[in-house]
PQR file with spaces between the fields and no chain letter, atoms N, CA, C, O and H, PARSE charges and radii, in Angstrom:
ATOM       1  N    UNK     1      19.241   -8.977   13.326 -0.4000 1.5000
ATOM       2  CA   UNK     1      18.419   -9.593   12.296 -0.0000 2.0000
ATOM       3  C    UNK     1      19.232  -10.684   11.599  0.5500 1.7000
ATOM       4  O    UNK     1      20.376  -10.443   11.214 -0.5500 1.4000
ATOM       5  N    UNK     2      18.658  -11.886   11.430 -0.4000 1.5000
ATOM       6  CA   UNK     2      19.393  -12.956   10.768 -0.0000 2.0000
ATOM       7  C    UNK     2      19.593  -12.652    9.282  0.5500 1.7000
ATOM       8  O    UNK     2      18.812  -11.933    8.660 -0.5500 1.4000
ATOM       9  H    UNK     2      17.728  -12.082   11.743  0.4000 1.0000
ATOM      10  N    UNK     3      20.656  -13.220    8.744 -0.4000 1.5000
ATOM      11  CA   UNK     3      20.970  -13.043    7.331 -0.0000 2.0000
ATOM      12  C    UNK     3      19.901  -13.713    6.468  0.5500 1.7000
ATOM      13  O    UNK     3      19.421  -14.800    6.791 -0.5500 1.4000
ATOM      14  H    UNK     3      21.291  -13.805    9.250  0.4000 1.0000
ATOM      15  N    UNK     4      19.537  -13.056    5.372 -0.4000 1.5000
ATOM      16  CA   UNK     4      18.554  -13.617    4.450 -0.0000 2.0000
ATOM      17  C    UNK     4      19.171  -14.837    3.776  0.5500 1.7000
ATOM      18  O    UNK     4      20.337  -14.781    3.384 -0.5500 1.4000
ATOM      19  H    UNK     4      19.927  -12.174    5.109  0.4000 1.0000
ATOM      20  N    UNK     5      18.425  -15.949    3.625 -0.4000 1.5000
ATOM      21  CA   UNK     5      19.005  -17.174    3.058 -0.0000 2.0000
ATOM      22  C    UNK     5      19.379  -17.017    1.589  0.5500 1.7000
ATOM      23  O    UNK     5      18.839  -16.160    0.888 -0.5500 1.4000
ATOM      24  H    UNK     5      17.478  -15.994    3.944  0.4000 1.0000
ATOM      25  N    UNK     6      20.301  -17.846    1.134 -0.4000 1.5000
ATOM      26  CA   UNK     6      20.676  -17.897   -0.279 -0.0000 2.0000
ATOM      27  C    UNK     6      20.525  -19.349   -0.755  0.5500 1.7000
ATOM      28  O    UNK     6      21.514  -20.069   -0.894 -0.5500 1.4000
ATOM      29  H    UNK     6      20.739  -18.541    1.703  0.4000 1.0000
ATOM      30  N    UNK     7      19.286  -19.766   -1.001 -0.4000 1.5000
ATOM      31  CA   UNK     7      19.042  -21.160   -1.410 -0.0000 2.0000
ATOM      32  C    UNK     7      19.450  -21.391   -2.865  0.5500 1.7000
ATOM      33  O    UNK     7      19.685  -20.448   -3.620 -0.5500 1.4000
ATOM      34  H    UNK     7      18.482  -19.181   -0.889  0.4000 1.0000
ATOM      35  N    UNK     8      19.527  -22.652   -3.230 -0.4000 1.5000
ATOM      36  CA   UNK     8      19.793  -23.004   -4.627 -0.0000 2.0000
ATOM      37  C    UNK     8      18.501  -22.893   -5.426  0.5500 1.7000
ATOM      38  O    UNK     8      17.411  -22.790   -4.863 -0.5500 1.4000
ATOM      39  H    UNK     8      19.336  -23.418   -2.617  0.4000 1.0000
ATOM      40  N    UNK     9      18.642  -22.917   -6.740 -0.4000 1.5000
ATOM      41  CA   UNK     9      17.462  -22.843   -7.608 -0.0000 2.0000
ATOM      42  C    UNK     9      16.539  -24.024   -7.359  0.5500 1.7000
ATOM      43  O    UNK     9      15.318  -23.872   -7.395 -0.5500 1.4000
ATOM      44  H    UNK     9      19.528  -23.001   -7.197  0.4000 1.0000
ATOM      45  N    UNK    10      17.107  -25.203   -7.108 -0.4000 1.5000
ATOM      46  CA   UNK    10      16.290  -26.398   -6.892 -0.0000 2.0000
ATOM      47  C    UNK    10      15.468  -26.281   -5.609  0.5500 1.7000
ATOM      48  O    UNK    10      14.332  -26.752   -5.556 -0.5500 1.4000
ATOM      49  H    UNK    10      18.099  -25.326   -7.079  0.4000 1.0000
ATOM      50  N    UNK    11      16.031  -25.661   -4.587 -0.4000 1.5000
ATOM      51  CA   UNK    11      15.281  -25.449   -3.344 -0.0000 2.0000
ATOM      52  C    UNK    11      14.140  -24.460   -3.559  0.5500 1.7000
ATOM      53  O    UNK    11      13.047  -24.642   -3.022 -0.5500 1.4000
ATOM      54  H    UNK    11      16.954  -25.278   -4.631  0.4000 1.0000
ATOM      55  N    UNK    12      14.392  -23.417   -4.344 -0.4000 1.5000
ATOM      56  CA   UNK    12      13.348  -22.426   -4.639 -0.0000 2.0000
ATOM      57  C    UNK    12      12.238  -23.073   -5.456  0.5500 1.7000
ATOM      58  O    UNK    12      11.058  -22.855   -5.181 -0.5500 1.4000
ATOM      59  H    UNK    12      15.280  -23.270   -4.780  0.4000 1.0000
ATOM      60  N    UNK    13      12.604  -23.864   -6.454 -0.4000 1.5000
ATOM      61  CA   UNK    13      11.606  -24.529   -7.299 -0.0000 2.0000
ATOM      62  C    UNK    13      10.768  -25.495   -6.473  0.5500 1.7000
ATOM      63  O    UNK    13       9.553  -25.569   -6.657 -0.5500 1.4000
ATOM      64  H    UNK    13      13.562  -24.041   -6.678  0.4000 1.0000
ATOM      65  N    UNK    14      11.397  -26.235   -5.566 -0.4000 1.5000
ATOM      66  CA   UNK    14      10.660  -27.157   -4.697 -0.0000 2.0000
ATOM      67  C    UNK    14       9.674  -26.391   -3.808  0.5500 1.7000
ATOM      68  O    UNK    14       8.535  -26.823   -3.635 -0.5500 1.4000
ATOM      69  H    UNK    14      12.384  -26.174   -5.416  0.4000 1.0000
ATOM      70  N    UNK    15      10.104  -25.261   -3.247 -0.4000 1.5000
ATOM      71  CA   UNK    15       9.229  -24.467   -2.383 -0.0000 2.0000
ATOM      72  C    UNK    15       8.048  -23.899   -3.170  0.5500 1.7000
ATOM      73  O    UNK    15       6.912  -23.932   -2.698 -0.5500 1.4000
ATOM      74  H    UNK    15      11.030  -24.909   -3.388  0.4000 1.0000
ATOM      75  N    UNK    16       8.316  -23.380   -4.369 -0.4000 1.5000
ATOM      76  CA   UNK    16       7.234  -22.817   -5.184 -0.0000 2.0000
ATOM      77  C    UNK    16       6.298  -23.911   -5.692  0.5500 1.7000
ATOM      78  O    UNK    16       5.091  -23.693   -5.792 -0.5500 1.4000
ATOM      79  H    UNK    16       9.239  -23.353   -4.753  0.4000 1.0000
ATOM      80  N    UNK    17       6.839  -25.076   -6.010 -0.4000 1.5000
ATOM      81  CA   UNK    17       5.999  -26.188   -6.464 -0.0000 2.0000
ATOM      82  C    UNK    17       5.003  -26.588   -5.383  0.5500 1.7000
ATOM      83  O    UNK    17       3.869  -26.959   -5.684 -0.5500 1.4000
ATOM      84  H    UNK    17       7.820  -25.253   -5.929  0.4000 1.0000
ATOM      85  N    UNK    18       5.422  -26.514   -4.139 -0.4000 1.5000
ATOM      86  CA   UNK    18       4.532  -26.824   -3.022 -0.0000 2.0000
ATOM      87  C    UNK    18       3.400  -25.830   -2.873  0.5500 1.7000
ATOM      88  O    UNK    18       2.417  -26.105   -2.184 -0.5500 1.4000
ATOM      89  H    UNK    18       6.343  -26.213   -3.894  0.4000 1.0000
ATOM      90  N    UNK    19       3.527  -24.679   -3.511 -0.4000 1.5000
ATOM      91  CA   UNK    19       2.488  -23.647   -3.453 -0.0000 2.0000
ATOM      92  C    UNK    19       1.662  -23.597   -4.743  0.5500 1.7000
ATOM      93  O    UNK    19       0.891  -22.659   -4.946 -0.5500 1.4000
ATOM      94  H    UNK    19       4.326  -24.456   -4.070  0.4000 1.0000
ATOM      95  N    UNK    20       1.815  -24.586   -5.602 -0.4000 1.5000
ATOM      96  CA   UNK    20       0.985  -24.675   -6.798 -0.0000 2.0000
ATOM      97  C    UNK    20       1.637  -24.185   -8.078  0.5500 1.7000
ATOM      98  O    UNK    20       0.996  -24.199   -9.129 -0.5500 1.4000
ATOM      99  H    UNK    20       2.440  -25.348   -5.437  0.4000 1.0000
ATOM     100  N    UNK    21       2.890  -23.751   -8.024 -0.4000 1.5000
ATOM     101  CA   UNK    21       3.580  -23.319   -9.238 -0.0000 2.0000
ATOM     102  C    UNK    21       4.062  -24.542  -10.006  0.5500 1.7000
ATOM     103  O    UNK    21       4.420  -25.559   -9.412 -0.5500 1.4000
ATOM     104  H    UNK    21       3.410  -23.740   -7.170  0.4000 1.0000
ATOM     105  N    UNK    22       4.068  -24.433  -11.325 -0.4000 1.5000
ATOM     106  CA   UNK    22       4.547  -25.514  -12.183 -0.0000 2.0000
ATOM     107  C    UNK    22       5.594  -24.957  -13.140  0.5500 1.7000
ATOM     108  O    UNK    22       5.483  -23.826  -13.613 -0.5500 1.4000
ATOM     109  H    UNK    22       3.778  -23.607  -11.807  0.4000 1.0000
ATOM     110  N    UNK    23       6.606  -25.767  -13.417 -0.4000 1.5000
ATOM     111  CA   UNK    23       7.612  -25.377  -14.400 -0.0000 2.0000
ATOM     112  C    UNK    23       6.968  -25.479  -15.772  0.5500 1.7000
ATOM     113  O    UNK    23       6.444  -26.532  -16.135 -0.5500 1.4000
ATOM     114  H    UNK    23       6.696  -26.686  -13.032  0.4000 1.0000
ATOM     115  N    UNK    24       7.004  -24.385  -16.544 -0.4000 1.5000
ATOM     116  CA   UNK    24       6.383  -24.403  -17.867 -0.0000 2.0000
ATOM     117  C    UNK    24       7.410  -24.344  -18.990  0.5500 1.7000
ATOM     118  O    UNK    24       7.142  -24.830  -20.089 -0.5500 1.4000
ATOM     119  H    UNK    24       7.430  -23.530  -16.249  0.4000 1.0000
ATOM     120  N    UNK    25       8.580  -23.760  -18.740 -0.4000 1.5000
ATOM     121  CA   UNK    25       9.607  -23.726  -19.775 -0.0000 2.0000
ATOM     122  C    UNK    25      10.944  -23.342  -19.174  0.5500 1.7000
ATOM     123  O    UNK    25      11.035  -22.899  -18.029 -0.5500 1.4000
ATOM     124  H    UNK    25       8.798  -23.365  -17.847  0.4000 1.0000
ATOM     125  N    UNK    26      11.977  -23.525  -19.979 -0.4000 1.5000
ATOM     126  CA   UNK    26      13.316  -23.100  -19.577 -0.0000 2.0000
ATOM     127  C    UNK    26      14.018  -22.573  -20.811  0.5500 1.7000
ATOM     128  O    UNK    26      13.989  -23.195  -21.873 -0.5500 1.4000
ATOM     129  H    UNK    26      11.903  -23.885  -20.909  0.4000 1.0000
ATOM     130  N    UNK    27      14.647  -21.424  -20.661 -0.4000 1.5000
ATOM     131  CA   UNK    27      15.424  -20.844  -21.755 -0.0000 2.0000
ATOM     132  C    UNK    27      16.797  -20.529  -21.194  0.5500 1.7000
ATOM     133  O    UNK    27      16.954  -19.605  -20.396 -0.5500 1.4000
ATOM     134  H    UNK    27      14.671  -20.919  -19.799  0.4000 1.0000
ATOM     135  N    UNK    28      17.785  -21.295  -21.608 -0.4000 1.5000
ATOM     136  CA   UNK    28      19.128  -21.122  -21.054 -0.0000 2.0000
ATOM     137  C    UNK    28      19.133  -21.513  -19.592  0.5500 1.7000
ATOM     138  O    UNK    28      18.754  -22.628  -19.235 -0.5500 1.4000
ATOM     139  H    UNK    28      17.658  -22.047  -22.256  0.4000 1.0000
ATOM     140  N    UNK    29      19.568  -20.585  -18.745 -0.4000 1.5000
ATOM     141  CA   UNK    29      19.642  -20.895  -17.314 -0.0000 2.0000
ATOM     142  C    UNK    29      18.489  -20.275  -16.534  0.5500 1.7000
ATOM     143  O    UNK    29      18.587  -20.114  -15.317 -0.5500 1.4000
ATOM     144  H    UNK    29      19.876  -19.679  -19.035  0.4000 1.0000
ATOM     145  N    UNK    30      17.407  -19.927  -17.209 -0.4000 1.5000
ATOM     146  CA   UNK    30      16.256  -19.338  -16.531 -0.0000 2.0000
ATOM     147  C    UNK    30      15.034  -20.240  -16.676  0.5500 1.7000
ATOM     148  O    UNK    30      14.649  -20.625  -17.780 -0.5500 1.4000
ATOM     149  H    UNK    30      17.327  -20.058  -18.197  0.4000 1.0000
ATOM     150  N    UNK    31      14.438  -20.562  -15.539 -0.4000 1.5000
ATOM     151  CA   UNK    31      13.297  -21.473  -15.492 -0.0000 2.0000
ATOM     152  C    UNK    31      12.037  -20.659  -15.230  0.5500 1.7000
ATOM     153  O    UNK    31      11.980  -19.882  -14.276 -0.5500 1.4000
ATOM     154  H    UNK    31      14.750  -20.249  -14.642  0.4000 1.0000
ATOM     155  N    UNK    32      11.034  -20.839  -16.074 -0.4000 1.5000
ATOM     156  CA   UNK    32       9.765  -20.121  -15.918 -0.0000 2.0000
ATOM     157  C    UNK    32       8.775  -21.014  -15.196  0.5500 1.7000
ATOM     158  O    UNK    32       8.548  -22.158  -15.591 -0.5500 1.4000
ATOM     159  H    UNK    32      11.081  -21.471  -16.848  0.4000 1.0000
ATOM     160  N    UNK    33       8.187  -20.480  -14.129 -0.4000 1.5000
ATOM     161  CA   UNK    33       7.174  -21.201  -13.364 -0.0000 2.0000
ATOM     162  C    UNK    33       5.882  -20.385  -13.397  0.5500 1.7000
ATOM     163  O    UNK    33       5.911  -19.154  -13.400 -0.5500 1.4000
ATOM     164  H    UNK    33       8.372  -19.551  -13.808  0.4000 1.0000
ATOM     165  N    UNK    34       4.756  -21.085  -13.422 -0.4000 1.5000
ATOM     166  CA   UNK    34       3.462  -20.415  -13.532 -0.0000 2.0000
ATOM     167  C    UNK    34       2.472  -21.024  -12.554  0.5500 1.7000
ATOM     168  O    UNK    34       2.479  -22.228  -12.298 -0.5500 1.4000
ATOM     169  H    UNK    34       4.732  -22.085  -13.420  0.4000 1.0000
ATOM     170  N    UNK    35       1.616  -20.156  -12.011 -0.4000 1.5000
ATOM     171  CA   UNK    35       0.516  -20.596  -11.140 -0.0000 2.0000
ATOM     172  C    UNK    35      -0.727  -19.845  -11.584  0.5500 1.7000
ATOM     173  O    UNK    35      -0.732  -18.617  -11.665 -0.5500 1.4000
ATOM     174  H    UNK    35       1.611  -19.178  -12.219  0.4000 1.0000
ATOM     175  N    UNK    36      -1.778  -20.598  -11.871 -0.4000 1.5000
ATOM     176  CA   UNK    36      -3.036  -19.982  -12.270 -0.0000 2.0000
ATOM     177  C    UNK    36      -3.931  -19.927  -11.043  0.5500 1.7000
ATOM     178  O    UNK    36      -4.420  -20.952  -10.569 -0.5500 1.4000
ATOM     179  H    UNK    36      -1.773  -21.596  -11.806  0.4000 1.0000
ATOM     180  N    UNK    37      -4.137  -18.725  -10.539 -0.4000 1.5000
ATOM     181  CA   UNK    37      -4.991  -18.491   -9.381 -0.0000 2.0000
ATOM     182  C    UNK    37      -6.355  -18.037   -9.889  0.5500 1.7000
ATOM     183  O    UNK    37      -6.481  -17.680  -11.060 -0.5500 1.4000
ATOM     184  H    UNK    37      -3.739  -17.892  -10.924  0.4000 1.0000
ATOM     185  N    UNK    38      -7.386  -18.042   -9.031 -0.4000 1.5000
ATOM     186  CA   UNK    38      -8.720  -17.644   -9.484 -0.0000 2.0000
ATOM     187  C    UNK    38      -8.779  -16.244  -10.097  0.5500 1.7000
ATOM     188  O    UNK    38      -9.508  -16.025  -11.065 -0.5500 1.4000
ATOM     189  H    UNK    38      -7.284  -18.332   -8.080  0.4000 1.0000
ATOM     190  N    UNK    39      -8.022  -15.299   -9.547 -0.4000 1.5000
ATOM     191  CA   UNK    39      -8.102  -13.910  -10.015 -0.0000 2.0000
ATOM     192  C    UNK    39      -6.953  -13.482  -10.911  0.5500 1.7000
ATOM     193  O    UNK    39      -7.024  -12.434  -11.552 -0.5500 1.4000
ATOM     194  H    UNK    39      -7.430  -15.476   -8.762  0.4000 1.0000
ATOM     195  N    UNK    40      -5.895  -14.282  -10.962 -0.4000 1.5000
ATOM     196  CA   UNK    40      -4.722  -13.860  -11.721 -0.0000 2.0000
ATOM     197  C    UNK    40      -3.837  -15.056  -12.062  0.5500 1.7000
ATOM     198  O    UNK    40      -3.993  -16.145  -11.512 -0.5500 1.4000
ATOM     199  H    UNK    40      -5.838  -15.134  -10.441  0.4000 1.0000
ATOM     200  N    UNK    41      -2.915  -14.824  -12.977 -0.4000 1.5000
ATOM     201  CA   UNK    41      -1.904  -15.812  -13.308 -0.0000 2.0000
ATOM     202  C    UNK    41      -0.563  -15.249  -12.877  0.5500 1.7000
ATOM     203  O    UNK    41      -0.170  -14.164  -13.306 -0.5500 1.4000
ATOM     204  H    UNK    41      -2.789  -13.938  -13.424  0.4000 1.0000
ATOM     205  N    UNK    42       0.141  -15.987  -12.027 -0.4000 1.5000
ATOM     206  CA   UNK    42       1.438  -15.545  -11.528 -0.0000 2.0000
ATOM     207  C    UNK    42       2.543  -16.250  -12.299  0.5500 1.7000
ATOM     208  O    UNK    42       2.499  -17.467  -12.481 -0.5500 1.4000
ATOM     209  H    UNK    42      -0.178  -16.868  -11.678  0.4000 1.0000
ATOM     210  N    UNK    43       3.529  -15.492  -12.750 -0.4000 1.5000
ATOM     211  CA   UNK    43       4.667  -16.036  -13.480 -0.0000 2.0000
ATOM     212  C    UNK    43       5.932  -15.629  -12.733  0.5500 1.7000
ATOM     213  O    UNK    43       6.116  -14.461  -12.391 -0.5500 1.4000
ATOM     214  H    UNK    43       3.564  -14.503  -12.603  0.4000 1.0000
ATOM     215  N    UNK    44       6.792  -16.597  -12.489 -0.4000 1.5000
ATOM     216  CA   UNK    44       8.036  -16.365  -11.763 -0.0000 2.0000
ATOM     217  C    UNK    44       9.185  -16.934  -12.589  0.5500 1.7000
ATOM     218  O    UNK    44       9.097  -18.050  -13.099 -0.5500 1.4000
ATOM     219  H    UNK    44       6.643  -17.546  -12.768  0.4000 1.0000
ATOM     220  N    UNK    45      10.262  -16.162  -12.717 -0.4000 1.5000
ATOM     221  CA   UNK    45      11.459  -16.615  -13.409 -0.0000 2.0000
ATOM     222  C    UNK    45      12.521  -16.917  -12.355  0.5500 1.7000
ATOM     223  O    UNK    45      12.863  -16.052  -11.549 -0.5500 1.4000
ATOM     224  H    UNK    45      10.333  -15.256  -12.302  0.4000 1.0000
ATOM     225  N    UNK    46      13.043  -18.150  -12.365 -0.4000 1.5000
ATOM     226  CA   UNK    46      14.052  -18.574  -11.393 -0.0000 2.0000
ATOM     227  C    UNK    46      15.351  -18.864  -12.142  0.5500 1.7000
ATOM     228  O    UNK    46      15.374  -19.736  -13.011 -0.5500 1.4000
ATOM     229  H    UNK    46      12.765  -18.852  -13.020  0.4000 1.0000
ATOM     230  N    UNK    47      16.439  -18.145  -11.821 -0.4000 1.5000
ATOM     231  CA   UNK    47      17.717  -18.462  -12.462 -0.0000 2.0000
ATOM     232  C    UNK    47      18.261  -19.782  -11.924  0.5500 1.7000
ATOM     233  O    UNK    47      18.228  -20.020  -10.717 -0.5500 1.4000
ATOM     234  H    UNK    47      16.420  -17.437  -11.115  0.4000 1.0000
ATOM     235  N    UNK    48      18.757  -20.631  -12.803 -0.4000 1.5000
ATOM     236  CA   UNK    48      19.250  -21.951  -12.402 -0.0000 2.0000
ATOM     237  C    UNK    48      20.696  -21.837  -11.927  0.5500 1.7000
ATOM     238  O    UNK    48      21.630  -22.161  -12.660 -0.5500 1.4000
ATOM     239  H    UNK    48      18.785  -20.437  -13.783  0.4000 1.0000
ATOM     240  N    UNK    49      20.867  -21.370  -10.687 -0.4000 1.5000
ATOM     241  CA   UNK    49      22.192  -21.185  -10.094 -0.0000 2.0000
ATOM     242  C    UNK    49      22.287  -21.973   -8.794  0.5500 1.7000
ATOM     243  O    UNK    49      21.270  -22.332   -8.200 -0.5500 1.4000
ATOM     244  H    UNK    49      20.108  -21.107  -10.091  0.4000 1.0000
ATOM     245  N    UNK    50      23.508  -22.238   -8.361 -0.4000 1.5000
ATOM     246  CA   UNK    50      23.698  -22.983   -7.116 -0.0000 2.0000
ATOM     247  C    UNK    50      23.350  -22.140   -5.897  0.5500 1.7000
ATOM     248  O    UNK    50      22.974  -22.688   -4.861 -0.5500 1.4000
ATOM     249  H    UNK    50      24.334  -21.946   -8.843  0.4000 1.0000
ATOM     250  N    UNK    51      23.469  -20.821   -5.998 -0.4000 1.5000
ATOM     251  CA   UNK    51      23.054  -19.903   -4.936 -0.0000 2.0000
ATOM     252  C    UNK    51      22.337  -18.722   -5.564  0.5500 1.7000
ATOM     253  O    UNK    51      22.845  -18.099   -6.497 -0.5500 1.4000
ATOM     254  H    UNK    51      23.775  -20.375   -6.839  0.4000 1.0000
ATOM     255  N    UNK    52      21.158  -18.418   -5.050 -0.4000 1.5000
ATOM     256  CA   UNK    52      20.410  -17.278   -5.555 -0.0000 2.0000
ATOM     257  C    UNK    52      20.635  -16.115   -4.597  0.5500 1.7000
ATOM     258  O    UNK    52      20.326  -16.234   -3.411 -0.5500 1.4000
ATOM     259  H    UNK    52      20.745  -18.924   -4.292  0.4000 1.0000
ATOM     260  N    UNK    53      21.170  -14.987   -5.082 -0.4000 1.5000
ATOM     261  CA   UNK    53      21.441  -13.847   -4.208 -0.0000 2.0000
ATOM     262  C    UNK    53      20.167  -13.320   -3.538  0.5500 1.7000
ATOM     263  O    UNK    53      19.063  -13.510   -4.049 -0.5500 1.4000
ATOM     264  H    UNK    53      21.421  -14.890   -6.045  0.4000 1.0000
ATOM     265  N    UNK    54      20.334  -12.662   -2.398 -0.4000 1.5000
ATOM     266  CA   UNK    54      19.202  -12.188   -1.599 -0.0000 2.0000
ATOM     267  C    UNK    54      18.291  -11.256   -2.397  0.5500 1.7000
ATOM     268  O    UNK    54      17.070  -11.373   -2.296 -0.5500 1.4000
ATOM     269  H    UNK    54      21.231  -12.508   -1.983  0.4000 1.0000
ATOM     270  N    UNK    55      18.843  -10.343   -3.178 -0.4000 1.5000
ATOM     271  CA   UNK    55      18.025   -9.408   -3.958 -0.0000 2.0000
ATOM     272  C    UNK    55      17.185  -10.119   -5.001  0.5500 1.7000
ATOM     273  O    UNK    55      16.014   -9.793   -5.193 -0.5500 1.4000
ATOM     274  H    UNK    55      19.835  -10.248   -3.259  0.4000 1.0000
ATOM     275  N    UNK    56      17.782  -11.089   -5.672 -0.4000 1.5000
ATOM     276  CA   UNK    56      17.058  -11.870   -6.674 -0.0000 2.0000
ATOM     277  C    UNK    56      15.971  -12.699   -6.010  0.5500 1.7000
ATOM     278  O    UNK    56      14.864  -12.813   -6.536 -0.5500 1.4000
ATOM     279  H    UNK    56      18.734  -11.354   -5.516  0.4000 1.0000
ATOM     280  N    UNK    57      16.283  -13.281   -4.851 -0.4000 1.5000
ATOM     281  CA   UNK    57      15.305  -14.087   -4.127 -0.0000 2.0000
ATOM     282  C    UNK    57      14.118  -13.234   -3.691  0.5500 1.7000
ATOM     283  O    UNK    57      12.972  -13.676   -3.777 -0.5500 1.4000
ATOM     284  H    UNK    57      17.182  -13.189   -4.423  0.4000 1.0000
ATOM     285  N    UNK    58      14.384  -12.019   -3.226 -0.4000 1.5000
ATOM     286  CA   UNK    58      13.294  -11.123   -2.814 -0.0000 2.0000
ATOM     287  C    UNK    58      12.400  -10.778   -4.004  0.5500 1.7000
ATOM     288  O    UNK    58      11.184  -10.663   -3.854 -0.5500 1.4000
ATOM     289  H    UNK    58      15.314  -11.660   -3.156  0.4000 1.0000
ATOM     290  N    UNK    59      12.996  -10.613   -5.180 -0.4000 1.5000
ATOM     291  CA   UNK    59      12.218  -10.346   -6.385 -0.0000 2.0000
ATOM     292  C    UNK    59      11.343  -11.545   -6.751  0.5500 1.7000
ATOM     293  O    UNK    59      10.187  -11.373   -7.140 -0.5500 1.4000
ATOM     294  H    UNK    59      13.984  -10.707   -5.302  0.4000 1.0000
ATOM     295  N    UNK    60      11.884  -12.750   -6.630 -0.4000 1.5000
ATOM     296  CA   UNK    60      11.121  -13.976   -6.906 -0.0000 2.0000
ATOM     297  C    UNK    60       9.939  -14.076   -5.942  0.5500 1.7000
ATOM     298  O    UNK    60       8.825  -14.406   -6.348 -0.5500 1.4000
ATOM     299  H    UNK    60      12.823  -12.889   -6.314  0.4000 1.0000
ATOM     300  N    UNK    61      10.190  -13.789   -4.665 -0.4000 1.5000
ATOM     301  CA   UNK    61       9.134  -13.863   -3.655 -0.0000 2.0000
ATOM     302  C    UNK    61       8.035  -12.856   -3.978  0.5500 1.7000
ATOM     303  O    UNK    61       6.851  -13.174   -3.862 -0.5500 1.4000
ATOM     304  H    UNK    61      11.095  -13.521   -4.335  0.4000 1.0000
ATOM     305  N    UNK    62       8.413  -11.649   -4.379 -0.4000 1.5000
ATOM     306  CA   UNK    62       7.429  -10.611   -4.727 -0.0000 2.0000
ATOM     307  C    UNK    62       6.609  -11.047   -5.937  0.5500 1.7000
ATOM     308  O    UNK    62       5.390  -10.876   -5.950 -0.5500 1.4000
ATOM     309  H    UNK    62       9.374  -11.390   -4.473  0.4000 1.0000
ATOM     310  N    UNK    63       7.269  -11.612   -6.961 -0.4000 1.5000
ATOM     311  CA   UNK    63       6.565  -12.091   -8.155 -0.0000 2.0000
ATOM     312  C    UNK    63       5.582  -13.200   -7.813  0.5500 1.7000
ATOM     313  O    UNK    63       4.535  -13.326   -8.448 -0.5500 1.4000
ATOM     314  H    UNK    63       8.259  -11.751   -6.951  0.4000 1.0000
ATOM     315  N    UNK    64       5.922  -14.011   -6.801 -0.4000 1.5000
ATOM     316  CA   UNK    64       5.070  -15.131   -6.398 -0.0000 2.0000
ATOM     317  C    UNK    64       3.906  -14.675   -5.515  0.5500 1.7000
ATOM     318  O    UNK    64       3.040  -15.478   -5.166 -0.5500 1.4000
ATOM     319  H    UNK    64       6.773  -13.909   -6.285  0.4000 1.0000
ATOM     320  N    UNK    65       3.883  -13.393   -5.156 -0.4000 1.5000
ATOM     321  CA   UNK    65       2.786  -12.873   -4.340 -0.0000 2.0000
ATOM     322  C    UNK    65       2.848  -13.345   -2.897  0.5500 1.7000
ATOM     323  O    UNK    65       1.811  -13.509   -2.253 -0.5500 1.4000
ATOM     324  H    UNK    65       4.586  -12.741   -5.439  0.4000 1.0000
ATOM     325  N    UNK    66       4.045  -13.564   -2.384 -0.4000 1.5000
ATOM     326  CA   UNK    66       4.223  -14.057   -1.026 -0.0000 2.0000
ATOM     327  C    UNK    66       5.000  -13.035   -0.202  0.5500 1.7000
ATOM     328  O    UNK    66       5.577  -12.093   -0.745 -0.5500 1.4000
ATOM     329  H    UNK    66       4.887  -13.431   -2.907  0.4000 1.0000
ATOM     330  N    UNK    67       5.006  -13.232    1.110 -0.4000 1.5000
ATOM     331  CA   UNK    67       5.863  -12.427    1.970 -0.0000 2.0000
ATOM     332  C    UNK    67       7.168  -13.184    2.191  0.5500 1.7000
ATOM     333  O    UNK    67       7.240  -14.394    1.975 -0.5500 1.4000
ATOM     334  H    UNK    67       4.537  -13.997    1.551  0.4000 1.0000
ATOM     335  N    UNK    68       8.198  -12.458    2.623 -0.4000 1.5000
ATOM     336  CA   UNK    68       9.487  -13.099    2.889 -0.0000 2.0000
ATOM     337  C    UNK    68       9.339  -14.214    3.923  0.5500 1.7000
ATOM     338  O    UNK    68       9.920  -15.288    3.769 -0.5500 1.4000
ATOM     339  H    UNK    68       8.140  -11.476    2.798  0.4000 1.0000
ATOM     340  N    UNK    69       8.559  -13.958    4.976 -0.4000 1.5000
ATOM     341  CA   UNK    69       8.385  -14.934    6.047 -0.0000 2.0000
ATOM     342  C    UNK    69       7.688  -16.202    5.553  0.5500 1.7000
ATOM     343  O    UNK    69       8.073  -17.311    5.924 -0.5500 1.4000
ATOM     344  H    UNK    69       8.087  -13.085    5.100  0.4000 1.0000
ATOM     345  N    UNK    70       6.660  -16.033    4.715 -0.4000 1.5000
ATOM     346  CA   UNK    70       5.952  -17.194    4.160 -0.0000 2.0000
ATOM     347  C    UNK    70       6.908  -18.061    3.349  0.5500 1.7000
ATOM     348  O    UNK    70       6.903  -19.287    3.465 -0.5500 1.4000
ATOM     349  H    UNK    70       6.348  -15.132    4.414  0.4000 1.0000
ATOM     350  N    UNK    71       7.712  -17.421    2.540 -0.4000 1.5000
ATOM     351  CA   UNK    71       8.615  -18.181    1.666 -0.0000 2.0000
ATOM     352  C    UNK    71       9.695  -18.887    2.465  0.5500 1.7000
ATOM     353  O    UNK    71       9.999  -20.050    2.201 -0.5500 1.4000
ATOM     354  H    UNK    71       7.716  -16.425    2.445  0.4000 1.0000
ATOM     355  N    UNK    72      10.278  -18.200    3.438 -0.4000 1.5000
ATOM     356  CA   UNK    72      11.352  -18.786    4.250 -0.0000 2.0000
ATOM     357  C    UNK    72      10.850  -20.021    4.989  0.5500 1.7000
ATOM     358  O    UNK    72      11.591  -20.991    5.150 -0.5500 1.4000
ATOM     359  H    UNK    72      10.031  -17.255    3.653  0.4000 1.0000
ATOM     360  N    UNK    73       9.599  -19.992    5.437 -0.4000 1.5000
ATOM     361  CA   UNK    73       9.022  -21.165    6.113 -0.0000 2.0000
ATOM     362  C    UNK    73       8.951  -22.371    5.172  0.5500 1.7000
ATOM     363  O    UNK    73       9.025  -23.511    5.632 -0.5500 1.4000
ATOM     364  H    UNK    73       8.997  -19.204    5.305  0.4000 1.0000
ATOM     365  N    UNK    74       8.811  -22.140    3.869 -0.4000 1.5000
ATOM     366  CA   UNK    74       8.701  -23.231    2.895 -0.0000 2.0000
ATOM     367  C    UNK    74      10.050  -23.895    2.623  0.5500 1.7000
ATOM     368  O    UNK    74      10.102  -25.051    2.204 -0.5500 1.4000
ATOM     369  H    UNK    74       8.752  -21.214    3.495  0.4000 1.0000
ATOM     370  N    UNK    75      11.122  -23.175    2.859 -0.4000 1.5000
ATOM     371  CA   UNK    75      12.463  -23.746    2.612 -0.0000 2.0000
ATOM     372  C    UNK    75      12.741  -24.746    3.662  0.5500 1.7000
ATOM     373  O    UNK    75      13.808  -25.359    3.664 -0.5500 1.4000
ATOM     374  H    UNK    75      11.080  -22.236    3.200  0.4000 1.0000
């Protein structure tokens, strides 16, 4: 099995922006992104780091309502 990627915060934000998420605020080194879907509002917190660890990235993907494979394709 290939190693799970460790993208930068900017790469994650670019991938989520392509799926309709928008940056709504930043507090310290944490960036809040929001997407308003027909049935729900999704909120994702992205730490502004040069490398996002695999566990944190998996949590971001889960918050975004995506699968790991869908997200990796966006990178």
